[in-house]
Each structure stands twice: as structure tokens, then as C-alpha cells.
C-alpha positions as CSV (number, residue, x, y, z in Angstrom):
1,X,167.8,121.0,126.1
2,X,170.1,119.6,124.5
3,X,170.6,119.2,120.7
4,X,170.4,116.1,120.8
5,X,166.7,115.8,123.1
6,X,165.2,118.6,120.5
7,X,166.6,116.0,117.6
8,X,164.6,113.5,119.2
9,X,161.5,115.3,120.3
10,X,161.4,116.4,116.4
11,X,161.7,113.3,115.4
12,X,159.1,111.1,117.6
13,X,156.7,114.0,116.5
14,X,154.9,112.2,113.3
15,X,155.8,108.0,114.7
16,X,154.0,109.9,117.2
17,X,151.1,110.6,114.5
18,X,151.3,107.8,112.2
19,X,150.8,105.3,115.0
20,X,147.4,106.8,116.0
21,X,146.2,107.0,112.4
22,X,143.7,103.5,112.5
23,X,142.4,104.9,116.0
24,X,141.0,107.8,113.6
25,X,139.7,105.6,110.6
26,X,135.9,104.8,111.4
27,X,135.2,101.4,113.5
28,X,132.4,100.5,111.4
29,X,131.5,100.6,107.9
30,X,128.7,100.9,106.3
31,X,126.8,100.7,102.6
32,X,124.2,102.7,102.1
33,X,122.6,102.1,98.5
34,X,120.0,104.0,96.6
35,X,118.3,104.2,93.2
36,X,117.9,107.3,93.5
37,X,120.0,110.4,91.2
38,X,122.5,112.1,93.4
39,X,120.2,115.2,93.5
40,X,117.3,113.4,95.0
41,X,116.0,115.0,98.1
42,X,116.6,111.4,99.5
43,X,120.1,111.0,98.6
44,X,121.1,114.7,100.1
45,X,119.4,114.4,103.7
46,X,120.5,110.8,104.1
47,X,124.0,112.9,103.2
48,X,123.3,114.5,105.6
49,X,122.4,112.0,108.3
50,X,125.4,110.3,107.7
51,X,127.2,112.8,108.4
52,X,125.9,113.8,111.7
53,X,125.8,110.1,112.6
54,X,129.6,110.2,112.1
55,X,130.0,113.5,114.1
56,X,127.4,112.0,117.2
57,X,130.1,109.1,117.0
58,X,132.6,110.7,117.0
59,X,133.7,109.1,113.5
60,X,133.4,105.6,114.4
61,X,130.8,105.1,112.4
62,X,130.7,105.8,108.3
63,X,128.3,105.7,106.3
64,X,129.1,105.1,101.9
65,X,126.2,105.9,100.1
66,X,125.8,104.8,97.0
67,X,123.4,106.1,94.7
68,X,122.0,105.6,91.6
69,X,121.9,102.2,91.2
70,X,125.8,102.0,91.8
71,X,125.4,98.3,93.2
72,X,123.2,97.2,90.8
73,X,119.3,97.5,90.0
74,X,116.2,97.0,92.5
75,X,116.5,94.7,92.8
76,X,119.9,93.0,92.8
77,X,120.1,95.6,95.5
78,X,116.8,94.2,97.4
79,X,119.0,91.1,97.5
80,X,121.9,92.2,98.4
81,X,120.5,94.2,102.0
82,X,119.0,90.5,102.7
83,X,122.4,88.9,102.5
84,X,124.2,91.5,104.4
85,X,126.7,92.6,101.2
86,X,124.8,95.8,101.8
87,X,123.9,97.3,104.7
88,X,120.9,99.9,104.9
89,X,119.3,100.7,101.1
90,X,116.4,103.1,100.4
91,X,113.5,100.7,98.8
92,X,109.8,102.0,97.1
93,X,108.0,100.1,98.6
94,X,106.2,98.9,95.8
95,X,110.0,96.7,94.9
96,X,109.8,95.4,99.2
97,X,106.5,94.2,97.5
98,X,108.3,91.2,95.4
99,X,109.8,89.9,98.8
100,X,106.9,91.5,101.3
101,X,104.2,91.3,99.7
102,X,101.7,93.2,102.3
103,X,103.8,96.6,101.7
104,X,103.0,97.2,98.4
105,X,99.3,98.2,100.2
106,X,100.5,101.4,100.7
107,X,99.5,101.8,97.0
108,X,96.5,100.4,95.9
109,X,95.8,102.3,92.6
110,X,94.0,105.4,93.4
111,X,93.3,104.8,97.5
112,X,95.0,108.1,98.8
113,X,93.7,111.4,98.1
114,X,96.1,113.8,99.8
115,X,99.4,113.5,102.1
116,X,97.1,113.5,105.3
117,X,96.0,110.2,104.0
118,X,99.1,108.8,103.7
119,X,100.5,109.6,106.7
120,X,97.5,109.0,108.7
121,X,98.1,105.8,107.4
122,X,101.4,104.9,107.2
123,X,103.0,106.2,110.6
124,X,99.7,105.3,112.0
125,X,98.2,100.9,112.5
126,X,99.1,100.4,108.6
127,X,102.6,101.2,108.8
128,X,102.9,99.6,112.0
129,X,101.1,96.4,110.1
130,X,103.8,96.4,107.1
131,X,107.0,97.0,109.3
132,X,106.1,94.1,111.9
133,X,105.6,92.0,108.6
134,X,109.0,93.0,107.1
135,X,111.4,92.5,110.4
136,X,109.6,88.6,109.8
137,X,112.1,88.7,107.4
138,X,116.1,89.2,107.4
139,X,115.7,92.2,107.4
140,X,114.1,95.8,108.4
141,X,112.9,99.3,109.1
142,X,115.3,101.6,110.3
143,X,113.6,104.5,110.2
144,X,109.6,105.9,109.8
145,X,109.0,105.5,105.9
146,X,110.4,108.4,104.0
147,X,107.8,110.0,101.0
148,X,108.8,109.6,97.3
149,X,105.3,111.2,96.0
150,X,102.3,110.4,93.6
151,X,103.1,109.0,90.4
152,X,101.2,110.1,87.4
153,X,102.1,109.4,83.7
154,X,104.3,109.9,80.7
155,X,104.1,109.4,77.2
156,X,105.9,110.1,74.2
157,X,102.9,110.2,71.7
158,X,99.5,110.5,73.3
159,X,98.1,112.6,75.8
160,X,96.9,110.4,78.4
161,X,93.1,112.2,80.2
162,X,91.1,109.8,80.8
163,X,90.7,105.6,81.7
164,X,90.1,105.4,78.0
165,X,93.2,106.6,76.4
166,X,95.4,103.9,77.9
167,X,94.1,101.0,76.2
168,X,96.9,99.5,74.4
169,X,99.7,102.5,76.0
170,X,103.2,100.2,76.4
171,X,103.7,101.3,79.9
172,X,106.8,100.7,82.3
173,X,105.5,100.3,85.4
174,X,108.3,98.9,88.1
175,X,109.0,95.0,88.7
176,X,106.2,95.1,91.5
177,X,103.0,93.3,91.2
178,X,100.4,96.2,92.2
179,X,101.4,98.7,89.3
180,X,101.2,95.4,87.1
181,X,98.1,94.3,88.0
182,X,96.2,98.5,87.8
183,X,97.6,98.7,84.4
184,X,96.0,95.6,82.9
185,X,92.8,96.8,84.3
186,X,92.7,99.8,83.2
187,X,93.4,98.0,79.9
188,X,97.2,99.3,79.3
189,X,99.7,97.3,78.4
190,X,102.1,97.3,81.3
191,X,106.1,96.1,80.8
192,X,107.7,95.3,83.8
193,X,111.8,97.3,83.7
194,X,114.0,98.0,86.4
195,X,114.2,101.7,87.0
196,X,118.5,101.7,85.4
197,X,117.0,101.0,81.8
198,X,114.0,103.2,82.2
199,X,116.0,105.9,79.8
200,X,117.5,103.6,77.2
201,X,113.7,102.4,76.8
202,X,111.9,105.0,76.7
203,X,114.8,106.8,73.8
204,X,114.4,103.4,72.1
205,X,110.7,102.8,71.9
206,X,110.6,99.8,73.6
207,X,107.8,101.3,75.4
208,X,105.7,104.8,75.4
209,X,105.7,106.4,78.2
210,X,106.3,105.5,82.1
211,X,105.0,106.6,85.5
212,X,106.9,107.8,88.3
213,X,106.5,111.2,90.7
214,X,107.5,114.2,89.5
215,X,110.6,114.9,91.5
216,X,112.2,110.8,89.9
217,X,110.5,112.8,86.3
218,X,112.7,115.6,87.1
219,X,116.4,114.5,88.4
220,X,116.8,111.4,86.2
221,X,115.7,114.1,83.5
222,X,113.3,111.6,81.9
223,X,111.6,115.0,79.9
224,X,114.2,114.6,77.9
225,X,112.5,111.7,76.1
226,X,108.7,112.4,77.6
227,X,107.4,115.2,75.9
228,X,103.1,114.3,78.2
229,X,103.3,114.3,81.2
230,X,99.5,113.2,82.8
231,X,99.0,114.2,86.8
232,X,96.6,110.8,87.9
233,X,98.6,110.5,91.3
234,X,97.6,107.4,90.1
235,X,99.2,105.0,93.9
236,X,101.4,107.0,96.1
237,X,104.5,105.1,96.7
238,X,107.4,105.6,99.9
239,X,110.8,104.0,100.3
240,X,112.0,102.2,102.8
241,X,115.1,102.5,104.5
242,X,116.1,98.7,105.1
243,X,118.6,97.6,107.2
244,X,120.4,94.2,107.3
245,X,119.7,92.7,111.1
246,X,122.9,90.7,111.3
247,X,124.8,93.4,110.1
248,X,122.4,95.8,112.8
249,X,122.6,93.9,115.4
250,X,126.6,93.5,114.9
251,X,126.6,97.7,115.8
252,X,126.8,98.3,119.6
253,X,123.4,99.3,121.1
254,X,124.0,103.2,121.5
255,X,125.5,103.2,117.5
256,X,122.1,101.6,116.8
257,X,119.9,104.4,118.5
258,X,122.1,107.4,116.5
259,X,121.5,106.1,113.5
260,X,117.7,105.0,113.8
261,X,117.4,108.6,115.2
262,X,119.0,111.0,112.9
263,X,117.8,108.8,110.2
264,X,114.2,109.3,111.7
265,X,115.0,113.3,111.2
266,X,116.2,113.0,107.9
267,X,112.7,110.9,107.0
268,X,111.5,114.3,108.2
269,X,113.4,116.9,106.8
270,X,112.9,114.4,102.9
271,X,109.2,114.6,103.1
272,X,108.9,118.2,103.8
273,X,111.5,118.9,100.9
274,X,109.5,116.9,98.3
275,X,106.4,118.8,99.7
276,X,108.2,121.7,98.4
277,X,109.7,120.1,95.2
278,X,106.0,119.3,94.2
279,X,104.9,122.7,94.6
280,X,107.3,124.3,91.8
281,X,107.9,121.0,89.8
282,X,104.8,121.3,86.9
283,X,106.3,124.7,86.5
284,X,109.9,123.6,86.1
285,X,108.6,120.8,83.9
286,X,106.4,122.7,81.6
287,X,109.5,125.3,81.3
288,X,111.4,122.9,80.3
289,X,108.7,122.2,77.3
290,X,106.7,119.1,78.9
291,X,102.8,119.5,78.3
292,X,101.3,119.1,82.1
293,X,98.0,117.0,81.8
294,X,95.3,117.7,84.4
295,X,93.1,114.8,84.4
296,X,90.0,113.2,86.4
297,X,90.8,110.6,88.5
298,X,87.0,109.5,89.6
299,X,87.0,109.0,85.9
300,X,90.2,106.4,86.4
301,X,88.9,105.5,89.8
302,X,85.4,104.1,88.4
303,X,87.1,102.1,85.6
304,X,88.5,100.1,88.1
305,X,85.4,99.9,90.2
306,X,84.1,97.9,86.9
307,X,86.3,94.9,87.6
308,X,88.1,93.0,89.9
309,X,90.7,94.6,91.1
310,X,89.9,95.9,94.7
311,X,88.4,92.2,95.5
312,X,91.1,90.9,94.2
313,X,94.2,93.3,96.1
314,X,91.7,92.7,99.4
315,X,92.0,88.6,98.5
316,X,95.7,88.6,98.7
317,X,96.6,90.9,101.7
318,X,93.8,89.9,103.8
319,X,90.6,91.9,105.4
320,X,92.9,93.0,108.3
321,X,95.5,95.2,106.4
322,X,92.9,95.6,103.9
323,X,90.0,97.8,106.8
324,X,93.3,99.2,108.0
325,X,93.7,100.8,105.0
326,X,89.6,101.4,104.6
327,X,90.3,103.6,107.5
328,X,92.0,105.8,105.6
329,X,91.2,105.4,102.7
330,X,87.2,105.1,102.9
331,X,85.9,102.2,100.8
332,X,87.2,101.1,98.0
333,X,85.4,98.8,95.4
């Protein structure tokens, strides 16, 4: 080989590399938004799913996570996934209820007594009905429902031990009709506030307290401004992973199947994560100075039964959906 041939070959190498860089770039770049802190299991497991999707598609798909309401409040994000500016959204069923009302049925006050009841309903006929209603819109559910958890009440200035203690209590709730209705029936004073504004609202005493699962109370550091936590478990809440139909249908079928498969796997992993977390979080919160209060749920249930709460929501959701709920929860009202 002549000196000229050697030099020509050497110069060709970087040119060849540059020419092929675009081929290694992702063919499909997608946005996945959440409202949770990056350390929350929904984001940890979503990131793992996205890594597996990238590997399984040989780099054709790159899904970027935008956690902690980086792209807007939960209600903003719901609008964005509907119009396609966000491809996927991890959203509480309670917030989704502002667009698809039936999704709120899984958070009827004191309906589920255990996780056995939750998964029997949400992986069964009730979940199937909710999925079908969501699919009638511009969005759909990409995977089985993820776990947000049973919600509990925190307070800065009073101990909530019974339904009577809620009278006049200024509590932040998400902009979700089922929760607003629940706390009005319990004679509290609910104030709908988007999650990205909750910490400030608590810190400045706009509200006295709030309600969320223990994992949210911990990862969002709400314990810094709330010193009492009552284990009311008043509703269970799940996260639907929602996709924009037009955006998803533009993907090849094999890519669609990979995305759904890996998100389902991470949904199962995330459920297990939260189950483990729930067994340690009360201890962790106590160590941070939070007063953990056990309550008698029957006191709250009896208060609700003395109102028109269950009757009104049965009328709103319809007999078919309500029957599916009561198949698991038992008779309500």
C-alpha cells in the first residue's frame, strides 16, 4: 500500500463516521410527562421501561421523561396529551375524571378495604370498563394501571382522628370532583389546587392540610410543612399511563407492542415497589418528626352513609359501573 493510499484511508474514517451519525439517532423521539418527583417509583420504573424500549428497538425509539410537572400542571398536561404535544402522560385517575368522569369511580370514598380489592377491580371488569370509556376520546391507556396508593390526610395544626375533626377543616384537594364531594360530605372545606402549588399553599397557610399517599408525602417533602398524618386511607388512587392516539398510531406496530409490553412490566414492578415502601414509610415519616395517627375508618364510613354521597355518585356513574364496583367493595351507602 502506498503512502497516498494510507493517508486516503485514514481521512476516510472520520468522514464515514460523520456520515453515519444520523442513522444512529432515534427514529422516534417521544415525550413522557409526569407530575411526580424524579425519585418516586413511577419515574424510576418508567425510566427503566424506556431504557428497555430503546434497547429492544435498537435505538429507534427514544422516550424522554419530564417529571415533577416540568411541562405544566396536571391539568395542563392532560390538555397536552389530548392535543398531541405530549405523547405519554402518567396521570392520577382523579385528575383524569375531569375529562373522563367514569375514571373517578375507583376513588369512591372508602370503597376499597385492601389492595386485593383494588387489583381485583382494576385488573378486572371495572378497569376494563374505564379503559373502554377512555378509548372513546382522543387518548387511550397504554398499560395497566400503576399504583398511586391509598390517600391519607395531613395537617399542620390539628389531629384528625374522627369524621367530626374534619368539620370546617381547610384541606387542599386536587381539582377532582370525587374528592371535593367527599370532603364536603364530611363537612370539611376542600380547596382544589394543582399539585405543583401544594407545598407553597401549605407553607403560607392558604390551607391547613392536604391528602395524598404516603409516597407522595415523602418524596414531595410535604412533611416539612405538615406535622400530623392521619392514616385515613379514604380513597385509593391509581395512575393511568395515557397516550395520544394519533401519535401512537404513527408508530410501527412492532414498536407499539414493545412499548406496551415494557410499560406493563414496569407497572407490575412499580406496584411491588409501592407495597414495599408502604411498609416502611410510616416509620420514616415518624423519624422526620411526623405524628402518625391511626383512625377508625368505620367512623368516616358511617358519616358518609348518613349523607346522600353514595346515592349521588351512583346516579352519576350509572348502575352498570356501580354494580361492578360493588361486586368488589360490597354494598356502599
